[in-house]
C-alpha positions as CSV (number, residue, x, y, z in Angstrom):
1,M,50.6,47.3,93.1
2,P,49.4,44.6,90.7
3,P,45.8,43.4,91.2
4,R,45.5,40.5,93.6
5,K,44.9,37.2,91.8
6,R,41.5,35.8,92.5
7,K,41.5,32.4,94.2
8,P,39.0,29.7,93.3
9,E,36.2,29.2,95.8
10,N,34.7,25.9,97.1
11,K,31.6,27.0,99.1
12,G,29.6,24.0,99.8
13,L,30.7,22.3,96.6
14,P,31.7,18.6,96.3
15,T,35.3,17.7,96.9
16,R,37.7,19.0,94.2
17,W,35.1,21.3,92.8
18,E,35.7,25.0,92.6
19,H,34.0,28.2,91.4
20,Y,36.4,30.2,89.3
21,H,35.9,33.2,87.0
22,G,32.1,32.7,86.8
23,A,32.1,28.9,86.1
24,Y,32.4,25.6,88.0
25,Y,35.5,23.4,87.5
26,Y,36.7,20.0,88.7
27,R,40.3,19.6,89.7
28,V,41.2,16.3,88.2
29,P,43.2,14.0,90.5
30,P,46.7,13.2,89.2
31,G,46.8,10.3,86.9
32,Q,43.1,10.6,85.9
33,E,43.4,13.3,83.3
34,A,42.7,10.8,80.4
35,A,39.1,10.4,81.7
36,W,38.7,14.2,81.7
37,D,39.8,15.0,78.1
38,G,43.4,15.2,79.3
39,K,42.8,18.3,81.5
40,K,43.9,19.0,85.0
41,R,41.0,21.4,85.5
42,F,37.9,20.4,83.8
43,R,35.1,22.9,83.1
44,L,31.8,21.5,84.3
45,G,29.5,24.4,83.4
46,K,28.6,28.0,84.0
47,T,25.6,27.3,86.3
48,L,25.3,24.8,89.1
49,P,22.6,22.8,87.4
50,E,24.7,22.6,84.2
51,A,27.7,21.5,86.3
52,Y,25.7,18.7,87.9
53,R,24.4,17.5,84.6
54,T,28.0,17.4,83.1
55,W,29.2,15.5,86.2
56,A,26.4,13.0,86.0
57,E,27.3,12.1,82.4
58,R,30.9,11.3,83.3
59,I,31.1,9.8,86.8
60,T,30.8,6.1,87.6
61,P,28.6,4.8,90.4
62,R,30.0,6.1,93.7
63,E,31.2,3.9,96.6
64,T,29.2,3.6,99.9
65,P,30.0,6.7,102.0
66,T,31.8,6.1,105.3
67,T,32.3,9.6,106.7
68,I,29.9,12.5,106.8
69,A,32.1,14.3,104.3
70,D,31.6,11.4,101.9
71,L,27.9,11.5,102.6
72,L,27.6,15.2,101.9
73,D,29.6,14.8,98.7
74,R,27.4,12.1,97.4
75,Y,24.3,14.0,98.5
76,A,25.5,17.1,96.7
77,L,26.2,15.1,93.5
78,E,23.1,12.9,93.4
79,V,20.3,14.6,95.3
80,M,20.9,18.3,95.0
81,P,20.7,18.3,91.1
82,T,17.0,17.2,91.4
83,K,16.0,20.3,93.2
84,A,15.2,23.8,92.0
85,P,18.1,26.2,91.3
86,A,17.4,28.4,94.3
87,T,17.2,25.4,96.5
88,Q,20.5,24.2,95.2
89,R,22.2,27.5,96.1
90,G,20.8,27.4,99.6
91,Q,21.8,23.8,100.1
92,A,25.3,24.4,98.8
93,A,25.8,27.1,101.5
94,G,24.3,24.8,104.1
95,I,26.5,21.9,103.2
96,E,29.5,24.1,103.4
97,R,28.7,24.9,107.1
98,L,27.9,21.3,107.9
99,R,31.3,20.2,106.5
100,R,33.1,22.5,108.8
101,V,31.7,20.8,111.8
102,F,31.1,17.1,110.9
103,S,33.2,16.3,107.9
104,H,35.8,14.3,109.9
105,M,33.1,12.2,111.7
106,P,32.3,8.6,110.7
107,I,28.6,8.2,109.8
108,G,28.0,5.6,112.5
109,A,29.5,7.9,115.2
110,F,26.8,10.6,114.8
111,K,24.4,10.8,117.7
112,P,21.2,12.9,118.3
113,Q,23.1,15.1,120.8
114,H,25.4,16.2,118.0
115,A,22.4,17.6,116.2
116,Y,21.1,19.3,119.3
117,Q,24.5,20.9,120.0
118,Y,24.7,22.2,116.4
119,R,21.1,23.5,116.6
120,D,21.7,25.3,119.9
121,K,25.0,26.9,118.9
122,R,24.1,27.8,115.3
123,G,20.6,28.8,116.3
124,R,21.8,31.6,118.6
125,T,22.6,33.8,115.6
126,A,20.8,32.1,112.7
127,P,17.9,29.9,113.8
128,T,16.3,29.6,110.4
129,A,19.6,28.7,108.7
130,A,20.2,26.1,111.5
131,N,16.9,24.4,110.8
132,R,17.5,24.3,107.1
133,E,21.0,22.9,107.5
134,L,19.8,20.2,109.8
135,E,17.1,19.4,107.4
136,I,19.8,18.8,104.8
137,L,21.7,16.5,107.2
138,S,18.6,14.6,108.1
139,H,17.8,14.0,104.5
140,A,21.4,12.9,103.9
141,F,21.0,10.3,106.6
142,T,17.8,9.1,105.0
143,K,19.7,8.6,101.7
144,A,22.6,6.9,103.7
145,I,20.1,4.2,104.7
146,E,19.0,3.9,101.1
147,W,22.7,3.6,100.0
148,G,23.5,1.0,102.6
149,A,25.7,3.1,104.8
150,L,23.4,3.1,107.8
151,E,20.7,0.9,109.3
152,R,19.0,3.5,111.6
153,H,18.4,7.2,111.2
154,P,20.3,8.9,114.1
155,M,18.1,12.0,114.1
156,I,14.7,10.4,113.6
157,D,15.3,7.6,116.1
158,G,16.5,10.2,118.5
159,K,13.3,12.2,118.0
160,F,15.3,15.3,117.1
161,R,13.3,18.6,117.2
162,K,14.1,21.7,115.2
163,L,14.1,25.2,116.6
164,K,10.6,26.6,116.5
165,R,10.1,30.2,115.5
166,P,6.9,32.1,115.4
167,P,5.6,32.7,111.8
168,R,5.7,36.2,110.3
169,T,2.7,38.2,111.4
170,R,2.9,41.3,109.1
171,Y,-0.5,41.9,107.6
172,V,-0.8,44.5,104.8
173,E,-3.9,46.6,105.5
174,D,-6.3,47.7,102.8
175,W,-5.4,51.3,103.1
176,E,-1.7,50.5,102.5
177,I,-2.7,48.7,99.3
178,I,-4.7,51.8,98.3
179,E,-1.6,54.0,99.0
180,A,0.6,51.7,96.9
181,L,-1.7,51.6,94.0
182,S,-2.1,55.4,94.1
183,L,1.6,56.1,93.8
184,P,2.1,58.3,90.7
185,S,4.2,57.1,87.7
186,T,5.7,59.3,85.1
187,R,6.0,56.6,82.5
188,R,3.3,54.5,80.9
189,H,5.3,51.3,81.0
190,G,7.5,52.1,84.0
191,S,8.3,49.9,86.9
192,V,5.7,51.6,89.1
193,R,2.8,50.7,86.8
194,M,4.2,47.2,86.4
195,L,4.3,46.6,90.2
196,Q,0.9,48.0,90.7
197,A,-0.5,45.6,88.1
198,Y,1.5,42.8,89.7
199,I,0.1,43.7,93.2
200,R,-3.5,43.7,91.9
201,L,-3.1,40.2,90.3
202,K,-1.2,38.8,93.3
203,L,-4.0,39.8,95.7
204,L,-6.5,38.0,93.5
205,I,-4.7,34.6,93.1
206,G,-1.9,34.6,95.6
207,L,0.7,32.9,93.5
208,R,4.3,32.8,94.6
209,R,6.6,35.4,93.1
210,T,8.5,32.9,90.8
211,D,5.2,31.4,89.5
212,L,3.7,34.8,88.9
213,L,6.7,36.2,87.1
214,R,6.9,33.1,85.0
215,L,3.3,33.4,83.7
216,R,3.2,33.1,80.0
217,M,0.6,34.5,77.7
218,S,-0.2,31.0,76.6
219,D,-1.2,30.2,80.2
220,L,-4.2,32.5,79.9
221,R,-6.8,30.1,78.4
222,D,-10.5,30.0,77.8
223,D,-11.3,28.4,81.2
224,G,-8.8,30.4,83.3
225,I,-5.1,30.8,84.2
226,H,-3.3,27.5,84.1
227,V,-0.4,27.2,86.5
228,T,1.8,24.3,87.6
229,P,3.4,25.7,90.9
230,S,7.1,25.4,90.9
231,K,7.2,23.7,94.3
232,T,5.1,20.8,93.1
233,A,6.3,20.6,89.5
234,R,9.0,18.0,90.3
235,S,7.0,16.1,92.9
236,S,3.3,15.7,92.5
237,G,3.0,17.8,89.3
238,K,-0.2,19.3,90.7
239,R,-1.8,21.9,88.4
240,V,-4.1,24.8,89.3
241,I,-6.7,26.6,87.1
242,Y,-7.7,30.0,88.4
243,E,-11.1,30.5,86.9
244,W,-12.1,33.7,85.2
245,T,-14.1,36.3,87.0
246,D,-15.0,39.8,85.8
247,E,-12.4,41.3,88.2
248,L,-9.7,38.9,87.1
249,H,-10.4,39.7,83.5
250,T,-10.1,43.4,84.3
251,V,-6.8,43.0,86.2
252,L,-5.3,40.8,83.5
253,N,-6.1,43.4,80.9
254,G,-4.3,46.0,83.0
255,C,-1.3,43.7,83.2
256,K,-1.2,43.3,79.4
257,A,-1.5,47.1,78.9
258,I,1.6,48.0,80.8
259,R,3.9,45.5,79.1
260,P,6.8,47.3,77.4
261,V,7.1,44.6,74.7
262,H,3.7,43.3,73.6
263,I,5.0,40.4,71.6
264,S,6.8,39.0,74.6
265,P,5.7,35.5,75.6
266,W,5.7,36.6,79.3
267,L,2.9,38.4,81.1
268,F,5.5,40.4,83.1
269,C,8.6,41.2,81.1
270,N,11.4,43.7,81.2
271,R,12.2,46.3,78.5
272,R,13.9,43.6,76.4
273,G,10.8,41.3,76.6
274,E,12.6,38.8,78.8
275,C,11.3,37.1,81.9
276,Y,12.4,38.7,85.2
277,V,13.3,35.2,86.6
278,N,16.7,33.9,85.3
279,D,17.5,30.3,84.5
280,D,19.1,29.9,88.0
281,G,15.9,31.1,89.7
282,R,17.1,34.5,90.7
283,A,15.0,37.6,90.0
284,N,17.5,40.3,90.8
285,G,16.0,42.9,88.4
286,F,12.5,42.5,90.0
287,E,14.0,42.7,93.5
288,S,15.7,46.0,92.7
289,I,12.5,47.4,91.3
290,W,10.6,46.3,94.4
291,Q,13.1,47.9,96.8
292,R,13.0,51.2,94.9
293,F,9.2,51.0,95.1
294,M,9.3,50.5,98.8
295,V,11.5,53.5,99.3
296,R,9.0,55.7,97.4
297,L,6.1,54.3,99.5
298,L,7.9,55.2,102.7
299,T,8.8,58.7,101.6
300,E,5.8,59.7,99.5
301,T,2.8,58.0,101.2
302,K,1.4,57.5,104.7
303,I,2.9,54.0,104.9
304,T,5.5,53.9,107.7
305,E,6.4,50.2,107.8
306,R,7.9,48.1,105.0
307,F,6.1,45.0,103.8
308,Q,7.6,42.2,101.8
309,E,6.5,40.9,98.5
310,R,5.5,37.6,100.1
311,D,3.3,39.5,102.6
312,L,0.9,40.0,99.6
313,R,0.5,36.2,99.4
314,A,-0.4,36.1,103.1
315,K,-2.9,39.0,102.6
316,C,-4.6,37.0,99.7
317,A,-4.9,34.0,102.0
318,T,-6.1,36.1,105.0
319,D,-8.8,37.9,102.9
320,A,-10.1,34.6,101.4
321,E,-13.6,33.8,102.4
322,S,-12.6,30.5,104.2
323,L,-9.6,28.5,105.2
324,E,-10.4,26.0,102.4
325,H,-10.6,28.7,99.8
326,A,-7.2,30.1,101.0
327,R,-5.6,26.6,100.9
328,A,-6.9,26.1,97.3
329,L,-5.6,29.6,96.2
330,L,-2.2,28.9,97.6
331,A,-2.1,25.3,96.2
332,H,-1.2,23.8,99.6
333,A,-1.6,20.0,100.1
334,S,-3.2,20.6,103.5
335,D,-4.5,23.6,105.4
336,N,-2.0,23.3,108.2
337,T,0.6,25.6,106.6
338,T,-2.1,27.9,105.3
339,K,-3.5,28.4,108.7
340,R,-0.3,28.6,110.7
341,V,1.7,30.9,108.3
342,Y,-0.6,32.7,105.9
343,R,-3.9,33.4,107.7
344,R,-2.7,36.4,109.6
345,G,-5.8,38.2,110.5
346,P,-7.6,37.8,113.8
347,E,-10.0,34.9,114.2
348,R,-13.6,36.2,114.3
349,V,-15.8,34.5,116.9
350,K,-19.5,35.0,117.4
351,P,-20.6,35.2,121.1
352,V,-22.9,32.6,122.6
353,R,-26.6,33.6,122.6
């Protein structure tokens, strides 16, 4: 039998967009080909951010949305491109699910009970996804007010509440770290040594994975490690300087020693000297290395329960000398998230005299 022809996909993409053979295309409406270089299917770009940039250069100002389908389309075209690549992928998937339920509905017909019904039904199987999808819808309604399509926010005025889930509680014990750092490696520059150096540095400064993997050699300056966290780069632009200590110097020297390509601009790099994080925000190579590392830990050490890479950030916050110190390490604006999500150890209380 001949191979089945692959059909274009439109998962959460704006109307008439499609993902086909590794790129994003726009199916030009009949009669408008002249505005799109005479093509019926116009190539927007290989990546989603590139596609949005191409679209923004060609479209004219959009009309005021009247249905939720229109609203989600305009949100995808004007708001999503301002977000990080990983956020864009997540929101595209969320918009796809929202369209299945609400696309036919006029914007003014949406009531708070619709959000509650969606939350309760979707939350039975995917509570976290339900919250994130409703966050997208809520922000879209906020933009609808800005665009003149609504006067009142149907979810805020209705005091809609998301599903509450308890935060993750897995705390990586010190002995587990010792086991992980003791795992033997047969290669001087192998993935095991790279991860061990990565873990040592993560436990000292608590950076998110993306920020840690994107550290450049030029970020290591005389007064410390200069970082602009990716989550604040597009909003407040807040910067953090992790000041040098003897231990931090020692750990950084270890990170430099295990690099397979010493002329690479990245502190952590692969065998080709490239960053582990791609332009679209994915770190597939690093994730594969981490999973193989976990398999070895479970089979060759006393560790019996997996821990996630992000649990190391929580351990750094938990082991910090104070809540304020933990908040500063994690570059949080307030200590609420630090305390609720990342300080996972028991609270120590002295008895009354």
